[in-house]
DSSP file (Angstrom, degrees, kcal/mol; ACC not computed):
  #  RESIDUE AA STRUCTURE BP1 BP2  ACC     N-H-->O    O-->H-N    N-H-->O    O-->H-N    TCO  KAPPA ALPHA  PHI   PSI    X-CA   Y-CA   Z-CA
    1    1 A M              0   0    0      0, 0.0     2,-0.4     0, 0.0     0, 0.0   0.000 360.0 360.0 360.0 135.1   86.5   14.8    3.9
    2    2 A T        -     0   0    0      2,-0.0     2,-0.4     0, 0.0     0, 0.0  -0.878 360.0-138.6-105.1 143.5   83.3   12.9    3.2
    3    3 A T        -     0   0    0     -2,-0.4     2,-0.5     2,-0.0     0, 0.0  -0.802  12.0-145.2-103.6 143.7   80.9   13.9    0.6
    4    4 A R        -     0   0    0     -2,-0.4     2,-0.5     2,-0.0    -2,-0.0  -0.901   6.4-144.9-113.9 129.9   77.2   13.8    1.1
    5    5 A R        -     0   0    0     -2,-0.5     2,-0.5     2,-0.0    -2,-0.0  -0.809  11.0-140.0 -99.0 136.0   74.8   13.0   -1.5
    6    6 A R        -     0   0    0     -2,-0.5     2,-0.5     2,-0.0    -2,-0.0  -0.790  11.2-145.2 -93.9 131.6   71.5   14.6   -1.6
    7    7 A T        -     0   0    0     -2,-0.5     2,-0.6     2,-0.0    -2,-0.0  -0.822   8.7-149.9 -97.9 133.3   68.5   12.5   -2.4
    8    8 A V        -     0   0    0     -2,-0.5     2,-0.3     0, 0.0    -2,-0.0  -0.892  12.2-138.8-104.4 126.5   65.8   14.2   -4.5
    9    9 A K        -     0   0    0     -2,-0.6     2,-0.4     1,-0.0    -2,-0.0  -0.659  19.4-124.1 -82.2 134.8   62.2   12.8   -3.8
   10   10 A Q        -     0   0    0     -2,-0.3     2,-0.4     2,-0.0    -1,-0.0  -0.674  27.4-165.1 -82.0 134.0   60.2   12.5   -7.0
   11   11 A Q        -     0   0    0     -2,-0.4     2,-0.1     2,-0.1    -2,-0.0  -0.974  49.1  -3.0-120.2 134.4   56.9   14.4   -6.7
   12   12 A G  S    S-     0   0    0     -2,-0.4     2,-0.3     2,-0.0    -2,-0.0  -0.285  91.1 -57.7  86.0-175.2   54.0   13.9   -9.2
   13   13 A F        -     0   0    0      1,-0.1     2,-0.1    -2,-0.1    -2,-0.1  -0.748  45.1-115.3-107.2 152.6   53.7   11.7  -12.3
   14   14 A T     >  -     0   0    0     -2,-0.3     4,-1.6     1,-0.1     5,-0.1  -0.346  33.8-107.8 -79.4 171.1   55.8   11.6  -15.3
   15   15 A L  H  > S+     0   0    0      1,-0.2     4,-2.4     2,-0.2     5,-0.2   0.906 117.5  53.7 -69.0 -43.3   54.2   12.5  -18.6
   16   16 A I  H  > S+     0   0    0      1,-0.2     4,-1.8     2,-0.2    -1,-0.2   0.825 105.9  54.2 -63.0 -30.9   54.2    8.9  -19.9
   17   17 A E  H  > S+     0   0    0      2,-0.2     4,-2.1     1,-0.2    -1,-0.2   0.903 109.7  48.2 -68.3 -39.3   52.4    7.6  -16.8
   18   18 A L  H  X S+     0   0    0     -4,-1.6     4,-2.0     1,-0.2    -2,-0.2   0.916 111.5  48.7 -64.1 -44.4   49.7   10.2  -17.3
   19   19 A V  H  X S+     0   0    0     -4,-2.4     4,-2.2     2,-0.2    -1,-0.2   0.894 109.6  52.1 -65.1 -40.8   49.3    9.3  -21.0
   20   20 A I  H  X S+     0   0    0     -4,-1.8     4,-2.4     1,-0.2    -2,-0.2   0.921 111.1  47.9 -65.2 -44.5   49.1    5.6  -20.2
   21   21 A V  H  X S+     0   0    0     -4,-2.1     4,-2.2     1,-0.2    -1,-0.2   0.892 111.6  49.5 -64.3 -38.4   46.3    6.2  -17.7
   22   22 A I  H  X S+     0   0    0     -4,-2.0     4,-2.1     2,-0.2    -1,-0.2   0.856 111.0  49.6 -68.3 -36.3   44.4    8.4  -20.1
   23   23 A V  H  X S+     0   0    0     -4,-2.2     4,-2.4     2,-0.2    -2,-0.2   0.948 110.7  50.6 -65.7 -44.9   44.6    5.8  -22.8
   24   24 A I  H  X S+     0   0    0     -4,-2.4     4,-2.4     1,-0.2    -2,-0.2   0.919 111.7  46.8 -60.1 -44.6   43.4    3.1  -20.4
   25   25 A I  H  X S+     0   0    0     -4,-2.2     4,-2.1     1,-0.2    -1,-0.2   0.870 109.9  54.5 -67.8 -32.6   40.4    5.2  -19.4
   26   26 A G  H  X S+     0   0    0     -4,-2.1     4,-2.2     2,-0.2    -2,-0.2   0.900 109.0  47.8 -60.3 -44.6   39.7    5.9  -23.1
   27   27 A I  H  X S+     0   0    0     -4,-2.4     4,-1.4     2,-0.2    -2,-0.2   0.913 110.5  50.9 -60.6 -45.5   39.6    2.2  -23.8
   28   28 A L  H  X S+     0   0    0     -4,-2.4     4,-2.5     1,-0.2    -2,-0.2   0.891 111.7  48.5 -62.4 -38.1   37.3    1.5  -20.9
   29   29 A A  H  X S+     0   0    0     -4,-2.1     4,-2.5     1,-0.2    -1,-0.2   0.885 107.4  54.1 -70.8 -36.0   34.9    4.3  -22.0
   30   30 A A  H  < S+     0   0    0     -4,-2.2    -1,-0.2     2,-0.2    -2,-0.2   0.782 114.1  43.5 -67.6 -24.9   34.9    3.0  -25.7
   31   31 A I  H  X S+     0   0    0     -4,-1.4     4,-0.6    -3,-0.2    -2,-0.2   0.881 120.0  40.1 -80.9 -47.1   33.9   -0.4  -24.3
   32   32 A A  H  X S+     0   0    0     -4,-2.5     4,-0.8     1,-0.2     3,-0.3   0.799 100.7  69.8 -69.9 -33.1   31.3    0.8  -21.8
   33   33 A L  H >X S+     0   0    0     -4,-2.5     4,-1.1     1,-0.2     3,-0.7   0.856  96.2  50.7 -69.9 -39.1   29.6    3.6  -23.8
   34   34 A P  H 3> S+     0   0    0      0, 0.0     4,-0.7     0, 0.0    -1,-0.2   0.871 108.9  54.5 -67.9 -28.6   27.7    1.4  -26.4
   35   35 A K  H 3< S+     0   0    0     -4,-0.6    -2,-0.2    -3,-0.3    -3,-0.1   0.738 110.7  45.1 -71.5 -20.4   26.4   -0.7  -23.6
   36   36 A M  H X< S+     0   0    0     -4,-0.8     3,-1.1    -3,-0.7     4,-0.3   0.644  96.4  75.7 -95.5 -15.8   24.9    2.4  -21.9
   37   37 A T  H 3< S+     0   0    0     -4,-1.1     3,-0.5     1,-0.3     4,-0.2   0.856  96.4  43.8 -66.7 -35.8   23.4    4.0  -25.0
   38   38 A D  T 3X S+     0   0    0     -4,-0.7     4,-1.7     1,-0.2    -1,-0.3   0.131  77.5 106.7 -97.5  21.4   20.4    1.8  -25.4
   39   39 A L  H <> S+     0   0    0     -3,-1.1     4,-2.1     2,-0.2    -1,-0.2   0.897  77.7  56.7 -66.4 -38.9   19.4    1.7  -21.7
   40   40 A A  H  > S+     0   0    0     -3,-0.5     4,-2.7    -4,-0.3    -1,-0.2   0.944 108.6  46.7 -59.4 -48.7   16.4    4.0  -22.4
   41   41 A G  H  > S+     0   0    0      1,-0.2     4,-2.2     2,-0.2    -1,-0.2   0.871 112.7  49.2 -63.6 -36.2   15.1    1.5  -25.1
   42   42 A S  H  X S+     0   0    0     -4,-1.7     4,-1.9     2,-0.2    -1,-0.2   0.844 110.7  51.2 -73.8 -32.7   15.6   -1.4  -22.7
   43   43 A A  H  X S+     0   0    0     -4,-2.1     4,-1.9     2,-0.2    -2,-0.2   0.917 111.0  47.9 -68.9 -45.4   13.7    0.5  -20.0
   44   44 A R  H  X S+     0   0    0     -4,-2.7     4,-2.5   108,-0.2    -2,-0.2   0.938 111.8  49.9 -57.0 -49.0   10.9    1.2  -22.3
   45   45 A A  H  X S+     0   0    0     -4,-2.2     4,-2.5     1,-0.3    -1,-0.2   0.901 110.9  48.9 -58.6 -43.8   10.7   -2.4  -23.4
   46   46 A A  H  X S+     0   0    0     -4,-1.9     4,-2.2     2,-0.2    -1,-0.3   0.828 109.0  54.7 -67.6 -31.0   10.7   -3.6  -19.8
   47   47 A T  H  X S+     0   0    0     -4,-1.9     4,-2.3     2,-0.2    -2,-0.2   0.908 107.3  49.5 -70.2 -40.4    7.9   -1.1  -18.9
   48   48 A I  H  X S+     0   0    0     -4,-2.5     4,-2.3     2,-0.2    -2,-0.2   0.949 110.8  49.0 -64.2 -46.8    5.8   -2.5  -21.6
   49   49 A K  H  X S+     0   0    0     -4,-2.5     4,-2.4     1,-0.2    -1,-0.2   0.908 110.0  52.0 -55.3 -44.1    6.4   -6.0  -20.4
   50   50 A G  H  X S+     0   0    0     -4,-2.2     4,-2.3     1,-0.2    -1,-0.2   0.890 107.3  52.6 -63.4 -38.7    5.5   -4.9  -16.9
   51   51 A V  H  X S+     0   0    0     -4,-2.3     4,-2.6     2,-0.2    -2,-0.2   0.888 107.2  53.5 -61.1 -40.4    2.2   -3.3  -18.3
   52   52 A T  H  X S+     0   0    0     -4,-2.3     4,-2.5     1,-0.2     5,-0.3   0.967 109.7  47.3 -62.6 -49.2    1.4   -6.7  -19.9
   53   53 A G  H  X S+     0   0    0     -4,-2.4     4,-2.3     1,-0.2    -2,-0.2   0.905 111.9  49.8 -59.3 -40.3    1.9   -8.5  -16.6
   54   54 A S  H  X S+     0   0    0     -4,-2.3     4,-2.6     2,-0.2    -1,-0.2   0.905 111.7  49.8 -64.5 -41.5   -0.3   -5.9  -14.8
   55   55 A L  H  X S+     0   0    0     -4,-2.6     4,-2.7     2,-0.2    -2,-0.2   0.925 112.0  45.7 -59.0 -46.4   -3.0   -6.3  -17.4
   56   56 A A  H  X S+     0   0    0     -4,-2.5     4,-1.5     2,-0.2    -2,-0.2   0.901 113.1  51.3 -69.8 -39.3   -3.0  -10.0  -17.1
   57   57 A S  H  X S+     0   0    0     -4,-2.3     4,-1.7    -5,-0.3    -1,-0.2   0.916 110.0  48.5 -64.5 -43.0   -3.0   -9.8  -13.3
   58   58 A A  H  X S+     0   0    0     -4,-2.6     4,-2.2     1,-0.2     3,-0.3   0.929 110.0  53.3 -63.1 -44.3   -6.0   -7.4  -13.3
   59   59 A N  H  X S+     0   0    0     -4,-2.7     4,-2.3     1,-0.3    -1,-0.2   0.775 104.2  53.8 -66.3 -25.9   -7.8   -9.6  -15.6
   60   60 A T  H  X S+     0   0    0     -4,-1.5     4,-2.3     2,-0.2    -1,-0.3   0.911 109.1  49.1 -66.5 -43.6   -7.3  -12.6  -13.4
   61   61 A A  H  X S+     0   0    0     -4,-1.7     4,-2.1    -3,-0.3    -2,-0.2   0.880 112.2  49.0 -62.7 -40.9   -8.9  -10.6  -10.6
   62   62 A I  H  X S+     0   0    0     -4,-2.2     4,-2.6     2,-0.2    -2,-0.2   0.937 110.5  51.1 -67.3 -46.1  -11.8   -9.6  -12.9
   63   63 A Y  H  X S+     0   0    0     -4,-2.3     4,-2.2     1,-0.2    -2,-0.2   0.937 109.6  49.8 -58.9 -45.2  -12.3  -13.3  -13.9
   64   64 A A  H  X S+     0   0    0     -4,-2.3     4,-2.1     1,-0.2    -1,-0.2   0.915 112.3  47.1 -57.0 -45.0  -12.3  -14.4  -10.2
   65   65 A A  H  X S+     0   0    0     -4,-2.1     4,-2.4     1,-0.2    -1,-0.2   0.859 111.5  52.1 -67.7 -35.1  -15.0  -11.7   -9.4
   66   66 A A  H  <>S+     0   0    0     -4,-2.6     5,-4.1    25,-0.4     6,-0.3   0.872 109.9  47.6 -70.7 -35.4  -17.0  -12.7  -12.4
   67   67 A Q  H ><5S+     0   0    0     -4,-2.2     3,-0.9     3,-0.2    -2,-0.2   0.877 111.5  50.1 -74.1 -34.8  -17.0  -16.4  -11.4
   68   68 A I  H 3<5S+     0   0    0     -4,-2.1    -2,-0.2     1,-0.2    -1,-0.2   0.941 115.8  44.2 -62.5 -45.2  -18.0  -15.5   -7.8
   69   69 A A  T 3<5S-     0   0    0     -4,-2.4    -1,-0.2    -5,-0.2    -2,-0.2   0.339 114.3-118.4 -84.0  11.8  -20.8  -13.3   -9.2
   70   70 A N  T < 5S+     0   0    0     -3,-0.9    -3,-0.2     1,-0.1     3,-0.1   0.912  74.6 131.9  48.3  48.0  -21.8  -16.0  -11.8
   71   71 A Q      < +     0   0    0     -5,-4.1    20,-0.5    -8,-0.1    -4,-0.2  -0.199  20.9 117.7-116.9  37.5  -21.0  -13.6  -14.6
   72   72 A G        +     0   0    0     -6,-0.3    -1,-0.1    18,-0.2     4,-0.1   0.334  48.7 104.7 -89.4  10.7  -18.9  -15.9  -16.7
   73   73 A G  S    S-     0   0    0      2,-0.3    17,-2.0    -3,-0.1    18,-0.5   0.038  94.6 -71.3 -81.1-169.0  -21.2  -15.9  -19.8
   74   74 A A  S    S+     0   0    0     15,-0.2     2,-0.3    16,-0.2    -1,-0.1   0.779 119.4  12.7 -58.6 -28.3  -20.8  -14.1  -23.1
   75   75 A T  S    S+     0   0    0     14,-0.2     2,-0.3    15,-0.1    -2,-0.3  -0.987  77.4 142.4-144.5 149.5  -21.5  -10.8  -21.6
   76   76 A G  E     -A   88   0A   0     12,-1.4    12,-2.8    -2,-0.3     2,-0.3  -0.972  35.2-127.3-170.3-177.9  -21.6   -9.6  -17.9
   77   77 A S  E     +A   87   0A   0     -2,-0.3     2,-0.3    10,-0.2    10,-0.2  -0.989  28.3 169.6-147.7 134.4  -20.8   -6.9  -15.4
   78   78 A V  E     -A   86   0A   0      8,-1.7     8,-3.0    -2,-0.3     2,-0.6  -0.938  33.7-122.4-143.2 164.3  -18.8   -7.2  -12.2
   79   79 A N  E     +     0   0A   0     -2,-0.3     2,-0.3     6,-0.2     5,-0.2  -0.961  48.5 147.2-107.8 126.3  -17.2   -5.1   -9.5
   80   80 A A  E >   +A   83   0A   0      3,-1.8     3,-2.2    -2,-0.6   -18,-0.1  -0.990  51.5  17.7-153.6 148.9  -13.5   -5.9   -9.1
   81   81 A C  T 3  S-     0   0    0     -2,-0.3     3,-0.1     1,-0.3    -1,-0.1   0.778 128.8 -59.9  62.9  29.0  -10.2   -4.1   -8.2
   82   82 A G  T 3  S+     0   0    0      1,-0.3     2,-0.4    -3,-0.0    -1,-0.3   0.546 114.7 115.0  79.4   3.5  -12.2   -1.3   -6.7
   83   83 A A  E <   -A   80   0A   0     -3,-2.2    -3,-1.8     3,-0.0     2,-0.3  -0.851  55.3-143.5-108.4 140.0  -14.0   -0.5   -9.9
   84   84 A T  E    S+     0   0A   0     -2,-0.4    -5,-0.2    -5,-0.2    -6,-0.0  -0.813  71.6  16.3-107.7 148.6  -17.7   -0.9  -10.3
   85   85 A G  E    S+     0   0A   0     -2,-0.3     2,-0.4     1,-0.2    -6,-0.2   0.832  71.9 179.2  70.3  31.4  -19.6   -2.1  -13.3
   86   86 A L  E     -A   78   0A   0     -8,-3.0    -8,-1.7    -3,-0.3     2,-0.3  -0.537  27.9-126.0 -69.5 125.5  -16.8   -3.6  -15.4
   87   87 A S  E     -A   77   0A   0     -2,-0.4     7,-2.2   -10,-0.2     2,-0.3  -0.528  31.4-165.9 -76.4 135.5  -17.9   -5.1  -18.6
   88   88 A T  E     -AB  76  93A   0    -12,-2.8   -12,-1.4    -2,-0.3     2,-0.4  -0.848  20.3-159.8-123.6 156.6  -16.9   -8.6  -19.0
   89   89 A V  E >  S- B   0  92A   0      3,-3.0     3,-1.9    -2,-0.3    48,-0.3  -0.962  89.2 -18.4-133.6 115.6  -16.8  -11.2  -22.0
   90   90 A F  T 3  S-     0   0    0    -17,-2.0   -16,-0.2    -2,-0.4   -18,-0.2   0.770 130.0 -52.6  52.6  35.3  -16.7  -14.7  -20.8
   91   91 A G  T 3  S+     0   0    0    -20,-0.5   -25,-0.4   -18,-0.5    -1,-0.3   0.213 120.7  93.8  91.4 -12.2  -15.6  -13.6  -17.4
   92   92 A Y  E <  S-B   89   0A   0     -3,-1.9    -3,-3.0     1,-0.1    -1,-0.3  -0.672  90.4 -69.2-108.4 165.2  -12.7  -11.4  -18.5
   93   93 A A  E     -B   88   0A   0     -5,-0.2    44,-0.4    -2,-0.2    -5,-0.2  -0.195  38.8-137.0 -50.9 135.5  -12.4   -7.7  -19.3
   94   94 A A  S    S-     0   0    0     -7,-2.2     2,-0.3     1,-0.1    42,-0.2   0.820  76.5 -17.3 -71.1 -29.4  -14.3   -6.8  -22.5
   95   95 A D  S  > S-     0   0    0     -8,-0.3     4,-1.9    40,-0.1     3,-0.5  -0.953  78.6 -82.6-161.0-178.3  -11.5   -4.5  -23.7
   96   96 A S  H  > S+     0   0    0     -2,-0.3     4,-2.1     1,-0.2     5,-0.1   0.789 121.0  61.4 -65.4 -27.0   -8.4   -2.6  -22.7
   97   97 A A  H  4 S+     0   0    0      2,-0.2     4,-0.4     1,-0.2    -1,-0.2   0.906 104.9  47.1 -66.5 -38.8  -10.5    0.4  -21.4
   98   98 A E  H >4 S+     0   0    0     -3,-0.5     3,-1.4     1,-0.2     4,-0.3   0.929 112.4  50.6 -71.1 -40.7  -12.2   -1.9  -18.8
   99   99 A L  H >X S+     0   0    0     -4,-1.9     3,-2.0     1,-0.3     4,-0.8   0.876 102.6  60.6 -61.4 -35.5   -8.7   -3.3  -17.8
  100  100 A L  T 3< S+     0   0    0     -4,-2.1    -1,-0.3     1,-0.3    -2,-0.2   0.590  89.9  69.1 -75.2  -7.5   -7.3    0.1  -17.3
  101  101 A K  T <4 S+     0   0    0     -3,-1.4    -1,-0.3    -4,-0.4    -2,-0.2   0.630 109.8  37.1 -78.2 -10.7  -10.0    0.8  -14.6
  102  102 A C  T <4 S+     0   0    0     -3,-2.0     2,-0.4    -4,-0.3    -2,-0.2   0.550 114.5  61.8-111.5 -12.4   -8.0   -1.7  -12.6
  103  103 A V     <  -     0   0    0     -4,-0.8     2,-0.6     2,-0.0    -1,-0.2  -0.972  66.9-151.9-123.7 127.6   -4.6   -0.7  -13.7
  104  104 A T        -     0   0    0     -2,-0.4     2,-0.7    -3,-0.1    -3,-0.1  -0.831   8.1-155.0 -98.8 117.6   -2.9    2.7  -13.2
  105  105 A L        -     0   0    0     -2,-0.6     6,-0.1    -5,-0.2     5,-0.1  -0.827  26.4-136.6 -94.9 120.0   -0.3    3.5  -15.9
  106  106 A S  S    S+     0   0    0     -2,-0.7     2,-0.1     1,-0.3    -2,-0.0  -0.984  82.9  24.7-136.1 134.0    2.0    6.0  -14.3
  107  107 A P  S >  S-     0   0    0      0, 0.0     3,-2.5     0, 0.0    -1,-0.3   0.488  80.3-156.5 -78.3 139.1    3.1    8.4  -15.3
  108  108 A A  G >  S+     0   0    0      1,-0.3     3,-1.3     2,-0.2    -2,-0.1   0.734  87.8  65.7 -52.2 -30.3    0.2    8.7  -17.6
  109  109 A A  G 3  S+     0   0    0      1,-0.3    -1,-0.3     3,-0.0    -3,-0.1   0.654  90.2  67.0 -72.8 -16.9    2.1   10.8  -20.1
  110  110 A D  G <  S+     0   0    0     -3,-2.5    12,-3.1    12,-0.1    13,-0.5   0.546  98.9  61.3 -80.4  -5.7    4.4    7.9  -20.8
  111  111 A F  E <   -C  121   0B   0     -3,-1.3     2,-0.4    10,-0.3    10,-0.2  -0.930  59.2-159.6-131.4 146.0    1.5    5.8  -22.5
  112  112 A T  E     -C  120   0B   0      8,-2.9     8,-3.3    -2,-0.4     2,-0.3  -0.994  14.3-164.5-124.2 129.9   -0.7    6.2  -25.4
  113  113 A T  E     -C  119   0B   0     -2,-0.4     2,-0.3     6,-0.2     6,-0.2  -0.870   5.8-169.2-111.6 143.1   -4.0    4.1  -25.4
  114  114 A T  E >>  -C  118   0B   0      4,-2.3     3,-0.8    -2,-0.3     4,-0.5  -0.846  37.9-110.8-123.3 172.8   -6.2    3.5  -28.5
  115  115 A T  T 34 S+     0   0    0     -2,-0.3   -19,-0.1     1,-0.3   -18,-0.1   0.585 107.9  77.9 -73.8 -10.0   -9.5    2.2  -29.1
  116  116 A A  T 34 S-     0   0    0      2,-0.1    -1,-0.3   -21,-0.1     3,-0.1   0.070 118.0-103.3 -85.9  25.9   -7.9   -0.8  -30.8
  117  117 A N  T <4 S+     0   0    0     -3,-0.8    17,-3.0     1,-0.2     2,-0.5   0.830  80.5 138.9  56.3  36.0   -7.1   -2.2  -27.4
  118  118 A T  E  <  -CD 114 133B   0     -4,-0.5    -4,-2.3    15,-0.2     2,-0.5  -0.938  36.4-170.1-116.8 129.6   -3.5   -1.1  -27.9
  119  119 A I  E     -CD 113 132B   0     13,-2.6    13,-1.9    -2,-0.5     2,-0.3  -0.986  16.0-178.4-113.6 121.1   -1.3    0.5  -25.2
  120  120 A S  E     -CD 112 131B   0     -8,-3.3    -8,-2.9    -2,-0.5     2,-0.6  -0.836  31.9-111.4-119.9 156.2    2.0    2.0  -26.5
  121  121 A H  E >   -C  111   0B   0      9,-2.1     3,-1.8    -2,-0.3   -10,-0.3  -0.748  21.3-147.1 -85.7 123.4    4.9    3.7  -24.8
  122  122 A S  T 3  S+     0   0    0    -12,-3.1   -11,-0.2    -2,-0.6    -1,-0.1   0.764  93.9  60.5 -65.7 -23.3    5.0    7.3  -25.9
  123  123 A G  T 3  S+     0   0    0    -13,-0.5    -1,-0.3     3,-0.1   -79,-0.1   0.452  80.8 113.0 -80.2  -2.2    8.8    7.5  -25.7
  124  124 A A  S <  S-     0   0    0     -3,-1.8     3,-0.2     6,-0.2    28,-0.2  -0.351  77.4-121.9 -77.2 153.4    9.2    4.8  -28.4
  125  125 A T  S    S+     0   0    0     26,-1.1     2,-0.4     1,-0.3    27,-0.1   0.935 105.1  11.4 -57.9 -47.1   10.7    5.6  -31.8
  126  126 A T  S >  S-     0   0    0     25,-0.8     3,-1.3     1,-0.1    -1,-0.3  -1.000  72.9-141.9-133.9 138.1    7.5    4.3  -33.3
  127  127 A L  G >  S+     0   0    0     -2,-0.4     3,-1.0     1,-0.3    -6,-0.2   0.795  99.5  62.7 -66.0 -25.0    4.4    3.5  -31.2
  128  128 A A  G 3  S+     0   0    0      1,-0.2    -1,-0.3    -8,-0.1     3,-0.2   0.706 102.1  49.6 -71.4 -18.1    3.7    0.5  -33.3
  129  129 A S  G <  S+     0   0    0     -3,-1.3    22,-2.7     1,-0.2    23,-0.3   0.286 110.6  49.1-109.2  11.3    6.9   -1.2  -32.3
  130  130 A C  S <  S+     0   0    0     -3,-1.0    -9,-2.1    19,-0.2     2,-0.3  -0.623  89.7  99.0-146.7  82.6    6.6   -0.7  -28.6
  131  131 A K  E     -DE 120 148B   0     17,-2.6    17,-2.8   -11,-0.2     2,-0.4  -0.941  57.7-130.8-157.9 167.2    3.1   -1.8  -27.5
  132  132 A V  E     -DE 119 147B   0    -13,-1.9   -13,-2.6    -2,-0.3     2,-0.5  -0.999  21.7-157.1-129.9 132.6    0.8   -4.4  -26.0
  133  133 A V  E     -DE 118 146B   0     13,-2.6    13,-2.4    -2,-0.4     2,-0.5  -0.939   8.1-147.4-114.1 125.6   -2.4   -5.3  -27.7
  134  134 A Y  E     - E   0 145B   0    -17,-3.0     2,-0.5    -2,-0.5    11,-0.2  -0.773   9.9-168.2 -91.0 130.9   -5.3   -6.9  -25.7
  135  135 A T  E     - E   0 144B   0      9,-2.7     9,-2.2    -2,-0.5     3,-0.1  -0.988  24.2-124.5-116.0 127.5   -7.6   -9.4  -27.3
  136  136 A A        -     0   0    0     -2,-0.5   -42,-0.1   -42,-0.2   -46,-0.1  -0.243  32.1 -93.1 -69.7 154.7  -10.7  -10.2  -25.4
  137  137 A A        -     0   0    0    -44,-0.4     2,-0.2   -48,-0.3     5,-0.2  -0.228  38.4-158.4 -66.6 155.5  -11.6  -13.7  -24.5
  138  138 A T        -     0   0    0      3,-2.4     3,-0.2   -48,-0.1    -1,-0.1  -0.686  39.8 -88.8-121.3-178.1  -13.8  -15.8  -26.7
  139  139 A A  S    S+     0   0    0     -2,-0.2     3,-0.1     1,-0.2    -2,-0.0   0.792 128.6  28.0 -65.3 -26.7  -16.0  -18.9  -25.9
  140  140 A T  S    S+     0   0    0      1,-0.1     2,-0.4     2,-0.1    -1,-0.2   0.417 118.7  54.4-113.3  -1.1  -13.0  -21.1  -26.8
  141  141 A A  S    S-     0   0    0     -3,-0.2    -3,-2.4    -5,-0.0    -1,-0.1  -0.988  70.3-128.0-142.5 145.4   -9.9  -19.0  -26.0
  142  142 A A        -     0   0    0     -2,-0.4    -2,-0.1    -5,-0.2   -52,-0.0  -0.326  53.1 -76.0 -75.9 167.6   -8.6  -17.0  -23.0
  143  143 A P        -     0   0    0      0, 0.0     2,-0.4     0, 0.0    -7,-0.2  -0.227  48.7-139.7 -65.8 162.3   -7.6  -13.4  -23.5
  144  144 A D  E     -E  135   0B   0     -9,-2.2    -9,-2.7    -3,-0.1     2,-0.5  -0.957  12.8-160.4-127.9 142.6   -4.4  -12.6  -25.3
  145  145 A Y  E     -E  134   0B   0     -2,-0.4     2,-0.7   -11,-0.2   -11,-0.2  -0.893  11.7-165.2-120.6  97.4   -1.7  -10.0  -24.7
  146  146 A A  E     -E  133   0B   0    -13,-2.4   -13,-2.6    -2,-0.5     2,-0.4  -0.758   9.9-166.0 -85.4 109.0    0.4   -9.5  -27.8
  147  147 A T  E     -E  132   0B   0     -2,-0.7     2,-0.4   -15,-0.2   -15,-0.2  -0.841  10.1-174.7-102.8 131.6    3.5   -7.6  -26.8
  148  148 A T  E     +E  131   0B   0    -17,-2.8   -17,-2.6    -2,-0.4     3,-0.0  -0.996  15.5 159.3-124.8 126.2    5.9   -6.0  -29.4
  149  149 A V    >   +     0   0    0     -2,-0.4     3,-0.6   -19,-0.2   -19,-0.2  -0.033  36.1 114.0-135.7  30.7    9.1   -4.4  -28.1
  150  150 A T  T 3  S+     0   0    0      1,-0.2   -20,-0.2   -21,-0.2   -21,-0.1   0.737  86.0  31.5 -78.3 -23.0   11.3   -4.3  -31.2
  151  151 A G  T 3         0   0    0    -22,-2.7   -26,-1.1   -25,-0.2   -25,-0.8  -0.099 360.0 360.0-128.5  36.9   11.5   -0.6  -31.5
  152  152 A C    <         0   0    0     -3,-0.6  -108,-0.2   -23,-0.3    -1,-0.1   0.455 360.0 360.0 -70.6 360.0   11.3    0.7  -27.9
């Protein structure tokens, strides 16, 4: 007489295998989570830097139009970027309000503009630490765009 052995197939995972997988997932989450938490602040900082580039680009177009129209003096007025009657100072935009006639900040609710030539991101922890400040040109200096992104 021969005896037959029945083989039993294992189905599913053992408890220790499941615990090991959960521990590995927990470790990966603990490493990745801190990197993901400040993405909003980084996005706001990048947005402010993008606004700075847009302002500089628009001002270059205004300056080119001013030079063509022979309006490069201390004060002037030009048509540029689809806007008419832009006030200029030494060929560049007189203030941020003039620049914003050429640049569309979208969505508008994300930005706060002030009369001090400051454009801030509304979602920042403090508006003063996530902004770009425009300084108009002078007879001896080109316009300046001071960007602050320390508290976006």
